[in-house]
DRENTORPA-326685 format. One line per 5 residues: their letters; for each residue x, y, z of C-alpha. Coordinates in nm, 3 decimals. Example, Ala and Ser with C-alpha at 12.3 -4.5 7.8 and 13.67 -1.06 7.14 Angstrom:
# DRENTORPA-326685
as> 1.230/-0.450/0.780 ~ 1.367/-0.106/0.714
This chain:
# DRENTORPA-326685
mknka> -0.539/3.928/4.508 ~ -0.596/3.622/4.608 ~ -0.796/3.490/4.349 ~ -0.547/3.630/4.107 ~ -0.262/3.389/4.267
ktyqm> -0.494/3.096/4.303 ~ -0.567/3.136/3.906 ~ -0.199/3.184/3.840 ~ -0.131/2.845/4.031 ~ -0.371/2.658/3.865
aevvd> -0.266/2.788/3.512 ~ 0.103/2.645/3.604 ~ -0.055/2.303/3.702 ~ -0.272/2.287/3.383 ~ 0.022/2.388/3.167
smsfp> 0.221/2.080/3.317 ~ -0.040/1.837/3.259 ~ -0.017/1.576/2.975 ~ -0.280/1.635/2.697 ~ -0.519/1.327/2.765
kfarh> -0.529/1.424/3.122 ~ -0.609/1.774/3.008 ~ -0.882/1.663/2.805 ~ -1.026/1.466/3.096 ~ -1.071/1.749/3.316
nlkiv> -1.121/2.059/3.085 ~ -1.275/1.967/2.754 ~ -1.619/1.874/2.695 ~ -1.766/1.713/2.378 ~ -2.133/1.589/2.280
tmqgk> -2.105/1.205/2.269 ~ -2.297/1.033/1.994 ~ -2.535/0.938/2.283 ~ -2.614/1.312/2.283 ~ -2.437/1.354/2.609
leyln> -2.224/1.651/2.725 ~ -1.887/1.483/2.888 ~ -1.539/1.528/2.906 ~ -1.311/1.412/2.649 ~ -1.147/1.073/2.737
lnrpq> -0.952/0.969/2.445 ~ -1.067/0.630/2.283 ~ -0.828/0.384/2.135 ~ -0.792/0.534/1.798 ~ -0.729/0.904/1.958
qlvhs> -0.469/0.733/2.197 ~ -0.246/0.570/1.894 ~ -0.258/0.911/1.719 ~ -0.135/1.062/2.017 ~ 0.137/0.822/2.110
ilerq> 0.293/0.851/1.733 ~ 0.274/1.259/1.752 ~ 0.442/1.243/2.113 ~ 0.725/1.016/1.988 ~ 0.798/1.294/1.712
raagl> 0.786/1.568/1.973 ~ 1.010/1.410/2.212 ~ 1.241/1.338/1.925 ~ 1.252/1.732/1.890 ~ 1.093/1.709/1.532
pmrai> 0.820/1.886/1.405 ~ 0.480/1.685/1.416 ~ 0.386/1.556/1.082 ~ 0.115/1.284/1.026 ~ -0.112/1.163/0.755
vlkar> -0.416/0.950/0.869 ~ -0.623/0.715/0.694 ~ -0.933/0.640/0.932 ~ -1.248/0.440/0.922 ~ -1.559/0.656/0.989
regvs> -1.622/0.842/1.334 ~ -1.324/0.714/1.524 ~ -1.270/1.091/1.634 ~ -0.946/1.184/1.498 ~ -1.105/1.527/1.399
tyvsa> -1.232/1.558/1.754 ~ -0.861/1.466/1.892 ~ -0.661/1.723/1.650 ~ -0.924/1.986/1.742 ~ -0.887/1.925/2.078
rffre> -0.512/1.904/2.093 ~ -0.482/2.215/1.896 ~ -0.710/2.404/2.116 ~ -0.533/2.338/2.428 ~ -0.169/2.466/2.255
inkre> -0.375/2.794/2.189 ~ -0.502/2.813/2.518 ~ -0.193/2.755/2.694 ~ 0.074/2.939/2.463 ~ 0.070/3.278/2.392
nrfat> 0.083/3.409/2.008 ~ -0.008/3.079/1.868 ~ -0.230/3.017/1.550 ~ -0.401/2.711/1.475 ~ -0.607/2.658/1.141
vcsad> -0.835/2.354/1.076 ~ -0.944/2.331/0.683 ~ -1.257/2.115/0.609 ~ -1.368/1.983/0.311 ~ -1.714/2.182/0.274
aeatd> -1.903/2.441/0.475 ~ -2.101/2.219/0.643 ~ -1.813/2.045/0.804 ~ -1.651/2.356/0.885 ~ -1.953/2.466/1.087
kvykm> -1.937/2.115/1.327 ~ -1.566/2.169/1.364 ~ -1.649/2.536/1.483 ~ -1.929/2.423/1.723 ~ -1.685/2.184/1.856
vrlfq> -1.405/2.425/1.928 ~ -1.648/2.698/2.050 ~ -1.804/2.423/2.314 ~ -1.409/2.378/2.424 ~ -1.420/2.744/2.497
deipq> -1.738/2.795/2.640 ~ -1.745/2.470/2.891 ~ -1.370/2.479/2.975 ~ -1.319/2.550/3.359 ~ -1.346/2.909/3.472
dtrrk> -0.981/2.888/3.641 ~ -0.841/2.813/3.279 ~ -1.088/3.010/3.035 ~ -0.894/3.289/2.862 ~ -1.096/3.622/2.723
tkwss> -1.192/3.628/2.373 ~ -1.200/3.894/2.120 ~ -1.498/3.828/1.877 ~ -1.446/3.839/1.517 ~ -1.720/3.818/1.231
kkeiv> -1.496/3.498/1.116 ~ -1.505/3.130/1.239 ~ -1.235/3.158/1.501 ~ -1.148/3.229/1.864 ~ -0.937/3.504/1.912
yssph> -0.792/3.563/2.235 ~ -0.764/3.897/2.385 ~ -0.420/4.096/2.459 ~ -0.181/3.974/2.585 ~ -0.222/3.642/2.510
rseyl> -0.350/3.705/2.124 ~ -0.352/3.342/2.010 ~ -0.612/3.230/1.752 ~ -0.795/2.938/1.612 ~ -0.934/2.954/1.260
cqtag> -1.191/2.747/1.080 ~ -1.187/2.746/0.710 ~ -1.336/2.577/0.403 ~ -1.157/2.405/0.130 ~ -1.230/2.604/-0.177
tevlg> -1.167/2.932/-0.028 ~ -0.967/3.170/-0.257 ~ -0.658/3.149/0.028 ~ -0.647/2.890/0.272 ~ -0.455/2.984/0.630
rgglt> -0.407/3.331/0.733 ~ -0.169/3.463/0.461 ~ 0.114/3.490/0.726 ~ 0.190/3.223/1.027 ~ 0.019/2.891/1.121
hylhi> 0.187/2.650/1.402 ~ -0.098/2.428/1.396 ~ -0.233/2.315/1.057 ~ -0.533/2.050/1.050 ~ -0.670/1.924/0.714
tefaf> -0.971/1.698/0.773 ~ -1.150/1.485/0.502 ~ -0.862/1.607/0.250 ~ -0.924/1.309/0.026 ~ -1.255/1.497/-0.086
wkkak> -1.095/1.844/-0.153 ~ -1.142/1.944/-0.523 ~ -0.817/2.135/-0.563 ~ -0.621/1.941/-0.270 ~ -0.249/1.973/-0.397
eqfgg> -0.279/2.321/-0.492 ~ -0.457/2.447/-0.145 ~ -0.253/2.232/0.078 ~ 0.064/2.352/-0.065 ~ -0.008/2.700/-0.008
aaqev> -0.129/2.636/0.326 ~ 0.182/2.430/0.452 ~ 0.421/2.704/0.348 ~ 0.255/2.896/0.677 ~ 0.392/2.640/0.911
pddpe> 0.743/2.653/1.013 ~ 0.966/2.357/1.055 ~ 1.014/2.378/1.394 ~ 0.971/2.150/1.685 ~ 0.637/2.204/1.857
taiii> 0.473/2.293/1.522 ~ 0.179/2.047/1.372 ~ 0.047/1.964/1.036 ~ -0.214/1.681/1.081 ~ -0.352/1.541/0.773
estan> -0.670/1.313/0.802 ~ -0.905/1.169/0.591 ~ -1.144/0.856/0.521 ~ -1.061/0.721/0.147 ~ -1.196/0.828/-0.169
gtgga> -1.076/0.605/-0.437 ~ -0.716/0.581/-0.590 ~ -0.531/0.854/-0.723 ~ -0.536/1.231/-0.585 ~ -0.334/1.422/-0.335
fydmy> -0.423/1.240/-0.016 ~ -0.359/0.880/-0.188 ~ -0.046/1.006/-0.311 ~ 0.077/1.143/-0.001 ~ -0.035/0.854/0.197
vkave> 0.129/0.602/-0.025 ~ 0.453/0.787/-0.041 ~ 0.455/0.836/0.347 ~ 0.441/0.457/0.364 ~ 0.715/0.374/0.126
rykat> 0.939/0.646/0.276 ~ 0.854/0.486/0.617 ~ 0.910/0.150/0.564 ~ 1.233/0.248/0.389 ~ 1.400/0.445/0.642
gsldg> 1.200/0.391/0.956 ~ 1.230/0.771/1.025 ~ 1.019/0.956/1.268 ~ 1.120/1.302/1.055 ~ 0.852/1.374/0.805
yipif> 0.498/1.254/0.746 ~ 0.433/0.965/0.951 ~ 0.167/0.712/0.792 ~ -0.102/0.621/1.037 ~ -0.393/0.369/0.952
lpwfi> -0.696/0.325/1.196 ~ -0.866/0.007/1.106 ~ -1.263/0.006/1.201 ~ -1.189/-0.307/1.448 ~ -0.964/-0.106/1.690
fkays> -1.294/0.115/1.781 ~ -1.480/-0.035/2.075 ~ -1.799/0.110/1.962 ~ -1.769/-0.118/1.658 ~ -1.912/-0.439/1.837
rtpps> -2.268/-0.561/1.857 ~ -2.388/-0.890/2.033 ~ -2.488/-1.167/1.788 ~ -2.827/-1.329/1.821 ~ -2.888/-1.687/1.937
gwvps> -2.811/-1.913/1.620 ~ -2.568/-1.642/1.423 ~ -2.331/-1.829/1.244 ~ -2.068/-1.663/1.046 ~ -1.954/-1.747/0.695
eeerv> -1.634/-1.899/0.601 ~ -1.517/-1.575/0.461 ~ -1.589/-1.422/0.791 ~ -1.407/-1.665/0.977 ~ -1.100/-1.589/0.749
lqhth> -1.142/-1.227/0.869 ~ -1.174/-1.331/1.241 ~ -0.854/-1.527/1.218 ~ -0.653/-1.271/1.008 ~ -0.742/-0.978/1.238
qlsds> -0.821/-1.124/1.564 ~ -1.172/-1.023/1.587 ~ -1.436/-1.122/1.857 ~ -1.743/-1.242/1.737 ~ -1.951/-0.920/1.824
qlywr> -1.699/-0.738/1.595 ~ -1.779/-0.998/1.331 ~ -2.154/-0.946/1.386 ~ -2.110/-0.586/1.388 ~ -1.954/-0.619/1.061
swaie> -2.212/-0.801/0.903 ~ -2.483/-0.561/1.058 ~ -2.322/-0.237/0.940 ~ -2.281/-0.379/0.580 ~ -2.669/-0.427/0.564
nkcqg> -2.773/-0.115/0.777 ~ -2.506/0.123/0.682 ~ -2.387/0.054/0.342 ~ -2.748/-0.071/0.189 ~ -2.553/-0.434/0.153
dirlf> -2.269/-0.329/-0.082 ~ -1.943/-0.454/0.046 ~ -1.735/-0.199/-0.147 ~ -1.875/0.067/0.030 ~ -1.808/-0.083/0.369
kqeyp> -1.451/-0.155/0.294 ~ -1.415/0.191/0.184 ~ -1.586/0.336/0.495 ~ -1.475/0.095/0.743 ~ -1.150/-0.057/0.595
atwqe> -0.971/-0.363/0.777 ~ -0.611/-0.252/0.570 ~ -0.509/0.066/0.417 ~ -0.478/-0.116/0.061 ~ -0.851/-0.223/0.130
afqss> -0.962/0.146/0.196 ~ -0.815/0.267/-0.151 ~ -0.895/-0.028/-0.331 ~ -1.267/-0.041/-0.258 ~ -1.363/0.227/-0.545
gspvf> -1.213/0.000/-0.812 ~ -1.274/-0.356/-0.837 ~ -0.998/-0.537/-0.678 ~ -0.828/-0.814/-0.917 ~ -0.789/-1.033/-0.606
tqgii> -1.032/-1.071/-0.346 ~ -0.968/-1.025/0.037 ~ -1.002/-1.364/0.082 ~ -0.698/-1.470/-0.156 ~ -0.509/-1.224/0.022
nyqsr> -0.600/-1.315/0.370 ~ -0.513/-1.689/0.278 ~ -0.175/-1.570/0.116 ~ -0.083/-1.386/0.413 ~ -0.079/-1.663/0.630
firtd> 0.213/-1.802/0.449 ~ 0.430/-1.499/0.449 ~ 0.814/-1.548/0.551 ~ 1.080/-1.331/0.616 ~ 1.381/-1.568/0.649
mkfgl> 1.524/-1.457/0.317 ~ 1.895/-1.440/0.232 ~ 2.029/-1.182/-0.007 ~ 2.284/-1.208/-0.296 ~ 2.375/-1.270/-0.656
fdhkt> 2.407/-1.559/-0.896 ~ 2.729/-1.625/-1.104 ~ 2.602/-1.646/-1.446 ~ 2.838/-1.915/-1.537 ~ 2.832/-2.139/-1.231
gdfip> 2.498/-2.076/-1.114 ~ 2.648/-2.054/-0.734 ~ 2.498/-1.817/-0.515 ~ 2.721/-1.533/-0.368 ~ 2.572/-1.416/-0.051
naggr> 2.555/-1.033/0.039 ~ 2.618/-0.914/-0.337 ~ 2.416/-0.653/-0.477 ~ 2.281/-0.470/-0.193 ~ 1.938/-0.340/-0.220
ygwqi> 1.889/-0.464/-0.569 ~ 2.040/-0.819/-0.532 ~ 1.808/-1.146/-0.502 ~ 1.597/-1.229/-0.224 ~ 1.610/-1.595/-0.140
ldfag> 1.392/-1.825/0.044 ~ 1.480/-2.145/-0.071 ~ 1.762/-2.264/-0.292 ~ 1.710/-2.531/-0.582 ~ 1.696/-2.884/-0.391
aeehv> 1.580/-3.154/-0.630 ~ 1.259/-2.965/-0.720 ~ 1.207/-2.832/-1.108 ~ 1.158/-2.480/-1.161 ~ 1.025/-2.208/-1.377
igvdt> 1.089/-1.841/-1.375 ~ 0.915/-1.570/-1.491 ~ 1.091/-1.222/-1.615 ~ 0.889/-0.866/-1.627 ~ 1.132/-0.623/-1.768
rehkl> 1.079/-0.250/-1.694 ~ 1.002/0.016/-1.920 ~ 1.135/0.324/-1.737 ~ 0.767/0.452/-1.697 ~ 0.645/0.665/-1.406
tdekd> 0.431/0.484/-1.187 ~ 0.183/0.787/-1.184 ~ 0.206/0.942/-1.535 ~ 0.092/1.272/-1.376 ~ 0.366/1.328/-1.143
vkser> 0.697/1.364/-1.272 ~ 0.845/1.301/-0.912 ~ 0.705/0.964/-0.902 ~ 0.907/0.624/-0.888 ~ 1.001/0.452/-1.227
dfdgv> 0.909/0.095/-1.262 ~ 1.132/-0.198/-1.177 ~ 1.243/-0.553/-1.343 ~ 1.079/-0.816/-1.185 ~ 1.187/-1.152/-1.148
vvmgr> 1.014/-1.477/-0.948 ~ 1.153/-1.794/-0.941 ~ 0.872/-2.062/-0.882 ~ 0.926/-2.431/-0.760 ~ 0.708/-2.693/-0.963
ksgkr> 0.599/-2.929/-0.688 ~ 0.312/-3.093/-0.738 ~ 0.001/-3.015/-0.521 ~ 0.178/-2.649/-0.409 ~ 0.384/-2.438/-0.618
avkai> 0.583/-2.185/-0.396 ~ 0.759/-1.878/-0.464 ~ 1.148/-1.925/-0.403 ~ 1.322/-1.617/-0.505 ~ 1.265/-1.297/-0.622
lhcqm> 1.474/-0.997/-0.792 ~ 1.309/-0.656/-0.774 ~ 1.589/-0.433/-0.944 ~ 1.651/-0.144/-1.157 ~ 1.975/-0.325/-1.306
sqkel> 2.123/-0.276/-1.684 ~ 1.957/-0.512/-1.925 ~ 2.283/-0.684/-1.972 ~ 2.340/-0.734/-1.614 ~ 1.957/-0.841/-1.558
glqvl> 2.019/-1.087/-1.823 ~ 2.326/-1.245/-1.646 ~ 2.134/-1.283/-1.309 ~ 1.846/-1.443/-1.501 ~ 2.105/-1.677/-1.667
gacrh> 2.256/-1.785/-1.317 ~ 1.935/-1.820/-1.166 ~ 1.833/-2.068/-1.411 ~ 2.137/-2.270/-1.377 ~ 2.112/-2.261/-1.003
ynmaw> 1.766/-2.374/-1.010 ~ 1.810/-2.694/-1.189 ~ 1.819/-2.574/-1.548 ~ 1.469/-2.392/-1.503 ~ 1.229/-2.313/-1.788
vvpei> 1.250/-1.949/-1.827 ~ 0.999/-1.703/-1.961 ~ 1.110/-1.372/-2.058 ~ 0.856/-1.112/-2.161 ~ 0.873/-0.942/-2.503
pmgmm> 0.931/-0.704/-2.650 ~ 1.098/-0.515/-2.359 ~ 1.297/-0.827/-2.245 ~ 1.491/-0.871/-2.584 ~ 1.835/-0.836/-2.417
vleil> 1.746/-1.071/-2.158 ~ 1.665/-1.321/-2.461 ~ 1.968/-1.210/-2.612 ~ 2.197/-1.314/-2.335 ~ 2.015/-1.634/-2.318
neysy> 2.069/-1.723/-2.679 ~ 2.439/-1.582/-2.638 ~ 2.507/-1.864/-2.388 ~ 2.305/-2.142/-2.592 ~ 2.064/-2.166/-2.299
pyiyh> 1.781/-2.440/-2.418 ~ 1.470/-2.403/-2.182 ~ 1.334/-2.098/-2.300 ~ 0.942/-2.037/-2.335 ~ 0.859/-2.063/-2.696
rrnke> 0.519/-1.962/-2.863 ~ 0.380/-2.013/-3.212 ~ 0.329/-1.757/-3.497 ~ 0.022/-1.687/-3.665 ~ -0.006/-1.985/-3.904
fqivp> 0.102/-2.224/-3.573 ~ 0.446/-2.321/-3.764 ~ 0.703/-2.404/-3.524 ~ 1.016/-2.205/-3.545 ~ 1.187/-2.264/-3.254
qeted> 1.549/-2.148/-3.378 ~ 1.405/-1.796/-3.458 ~ 1.466/-1.562/-3.181 ~ 1.113/-1.384/-3.239 ~ 0.935/-1.650/-3.135
mgfrt> 1.085/-1.713/-2.807 ~ 0.950/-1.514/-2.498 ~ 0.592/-1.439/-2.409 ~ 0.497/-1.177/-2.622 ~ 0.265/-0.908/-2.459
tpvtr> -0.034/-0.775/-2.612 ~ -0.376/-0.649/-2.514 ~ -0.514/-1.020/-2.585 ~ -0.220/-1.210/-2.419 ~ -0.239/-0.980/-2.102
hylvn> -0.596/-1.073/-2.064 ~ -0.530/-1.428/-2.039 ~ -0.217/-1.393/-1.860 ~ -0.374/-1.228/-1.541 ~ -0.654/-1.447/-1.554
dmigv> -0.459/-1.748/-1.573 ~ -0.286/-1.609/-1.255 ~ -0.588/-1.573/-1.070 ~ -0.727/-1.871/-1.144 ~ -0.435/-2.062/-1.032
irsea> -0.383/-1.838/-0.735 ~ -0.769/-1.867/-0.606 ~ -0.738/-2.271/-0.633 ~ -0.470/-2.212/-0.366 ~ -0.204/-2.419/-0.586
vlvqf> 0.089/-2.155/-0.539 ~ 0.187/-1.974/-0.215 ~ 0.361/-1.641/-0.302 ~ 0.544/-1.635/0.030 ~ 0.711/-1.289/-0.020
qeild> 0.545/-0.972/0.128 ~ 0.643/-0.762/-0.192 ~ 0.430/-0.964/-0.422 ~ 0.147/-0.973/-0.191 ~ 0.153/-0.588/-0.130
qmkvf> 0.146/-0.554/-0.541 ~ -0.178/-0.813/-0.555 ~ -0.347/-0.592/-0.290 ~ -0.306/-0.290/-0.534 ~ -0.408/-0.443/-0.844
iydkk> -0.753/-0.320/-0.951 ~ -0.986/-0.320/-1.263 ~ -0.989/0.067/-1.395 ~ -1.318/0.228/-1.530 ~ -1.277/0.056/-1.853
gkpvh> -1.228/-0.280/-1.698 ~ -0.844/-0.333/-1.749 ~ -0.630/-0.464/-1.476 ~ -0.399/-0.200/-1.362 ~ -0.190/-0.136/-1.055
msgrh> -0.296/0.189/-0.855 ~ -0.148/0.514/-0.940 ~ 0.218/0.514/-0.804 ~ 0.234/0.169/-0.715 ~ 0.424/-0.136/-0.888
ddlmf> 0.301/-0.477/-1.044 ~ 0.670/-0.580/-1.127 ~ 0.690/-0.863/-0.931 ~ 0.307/-0.968/-0.989 ~ 0.387/-0.997/-1.370
glala> 0.676/-1.172/-1.296 ~ 0.485/-1.443/-1.110 ~ 0.217/-1.423/-1.367 ~ 0.484/-1.524/-1.609 ~ 0.643/-1.787/-1.428
iqgdl> 0.259/-1.940/-1.353 ~ 0.233/-1.931/-1.754 ~ 0.528/-2.109/-1.810 ~ 0.450/-2.361/-1.542 ~ 0.118/-2.442/-1.728
vcpks> 0.260/-2.449/-2.069 ~ 0.618/-2.558/-2.038 ~ 0.652/-2.981/-1.971 ~ 0.822/-3.115/-1.677 ~ 1.080/-3.424/-1.675
ygkel> 0.817/-3.615/-1.501 ~ 1.054/-3.793/-1.258 ~ 1.359/-3.819/-1.499 ~ 1.690/-3.715/-1.408 ~ 1.692/-3.344/-1.401
peytd> 1.918/-3.229/-1.723 ~ 2.293/-3.094/-1.657 ~ 2.387/-2.807/-1.918 ~ 2.689/-2.674/-2.035 ~ 2.722/-2.393/-2.283
egnei> 3.001/-2.563/-2.490 ~ 2.853/-2.682/-2.797 ~ 2.506/-2.632/-2.670 ~ 2.540/-2.961/-2.506 ~ 2.255/-3.136/-2.309
kggqm> 2.376/-3.426/-2.029 ~ 2.187/-3.620/-1.837 ~ 1.807/-3.711/-1.885 ~ 1.733/-3.607/-2.271 ~ 1.381/-3.520/-2.325
dggld> 1.310/-3.741/-2.652 ~ 1.264/-3.531/-2.969 ~ 1.368/-3.207/-2.849 ~ 1.183/-2.896/-2.878 ~ 0.968/-3.027/-3.147
slari> 0.819/-3.272/-2.929 ~ 0.790/-3.026/-2.665 ~ 0.569/-2.830/-2.889 ~ 0.343/-3.127/-2.940 ~ 0.254/-3.140/-2.535
gafdt> 0.239/-2.775/-2.486 ~ 0.594/-2.589/-2.453 ~ 0.450/-2.363/-2.722 ~ 0.160/-2.174/-2.662 ~ -0.086/-2.148/-2.984
ldede> -0.230/-1.772/-2.948 ~ -0.313/-1.624/-3.278 ~ -0.106/-1.300/-3.189 ~ -0.188/-0.953/-3.290 ~ 0.100/-0.791/-3.504
dedlm> -0.014/-0.449/-3.451 ~ 0.283/-0.294/-3.260 ~ 0.065/-0.021/-3.173 ~ -0.161/-0.252/-2.935 ~ 0.144/-0.374/-2.758
fte> 0.087/-0.381/-2.398 ~ 0.308/-0.229/-2.158 ~ 0.271/-0.248/-1.771
């Protein structure tokens, strides 16, 4: 009788323990060194635990999607936590679904080890089964089931309280099978669905769910829903190696060290791991041991912008923007107008000259395979033309009517010292019409096939995007940004640069479900800066739409003289509308 009372009292103490403490005293694992030790949470495991605890404390169901580097212990943490739940609670059911049979065997052996090595005072009697599961005897009756993706029906066909989806990016029928298994989990507090995986390229259910979770959390900050958790390689203490005497990091490694605050030992481990774990393949290393979540997905497609470029631009990102709209007649800025879809302004005009790129939306889905994916946006970028270092001063990322967009572009042109404007056509024809309606003179022109300059004709205004022009548009932008001649300054542009890759055919495209509107707005602005003339110190023109009059410093010779010095591009355009490029 005394033994039963003692066991009961011990059970009460164990139930009141936090999970990290319970694991330290009750759950044993086999370490990477082959030792049998109690589970002491490492840094990645602690981060996942703290986020789940925030959801639980808020009275919300625990839902998380984890993008991780290799061997950080996330599967161990989730398996251990779910084991603790079924061990503590009656009539609770946990299911882990792995990518293949081998992974399922490993998870089951780990869970079985928890059961075999748990102290006698907290061990519960089990009822054996032919499946890979732990089933506790009556009256407790809780269960832990291990399954393999590809099984005809995942889950128990009934009720699951704790669902662990591991290496989800490698499931063959991920979307369909997860959808069925997730329906078994009630939307109650104290239930959990944890999805975790390393990356496996862009597209697919894991990629789509992770990106949507990032966008949802950035927009709302709400804990209610799937919380995206990214675990970079350098937060794992084991990924460190003492560098040999005389070892000197490369310039690129120094940039990484500054960006991510890495120690020399971490930096040397990275270099060592690339050679010894990834056969010298830097792209493979970035997929298996990513430093950023974009890098993890990007590594399977060749990125348009190298990590060095991304790291450099990251150093100059600003957050001190103002929000509002422009008066199209005066160019005056109206603060706090437009709400979410208004301008974001870092710097106003000053005495500098500017160029504006206008990428116009086509109402296309960002993911053609997902009818619920977000549609594209208009992307307008204002860039200063200061010699030596151009900088983006303002952006407009919106879904306005094309007439409203045209008026906002006109207002921005007037505000920014009668800026040159580069509207993309044919999608930007309404913007072009607005500019012409108000007789705005500083519009990017191009030449026709015969290289005859016909600046008055609307069809020769704007940057016409074709498969050929897109190629040099992107390459010119890469060259300018690589030379560090432009600072993007806005996180929104940098985020789009991170997810711009070459697809399997070598075509530069945004990752499925992502945007490139602002990036192409920047590319158009850069094209305008390369092609359109500057006043070269002359008084900046003052424009009025009355009689198409230009006051102030006239540019001698008008548009004809501008053409001779490069105001018009000289591309021999392909007239085949079927080949028209659309982002």
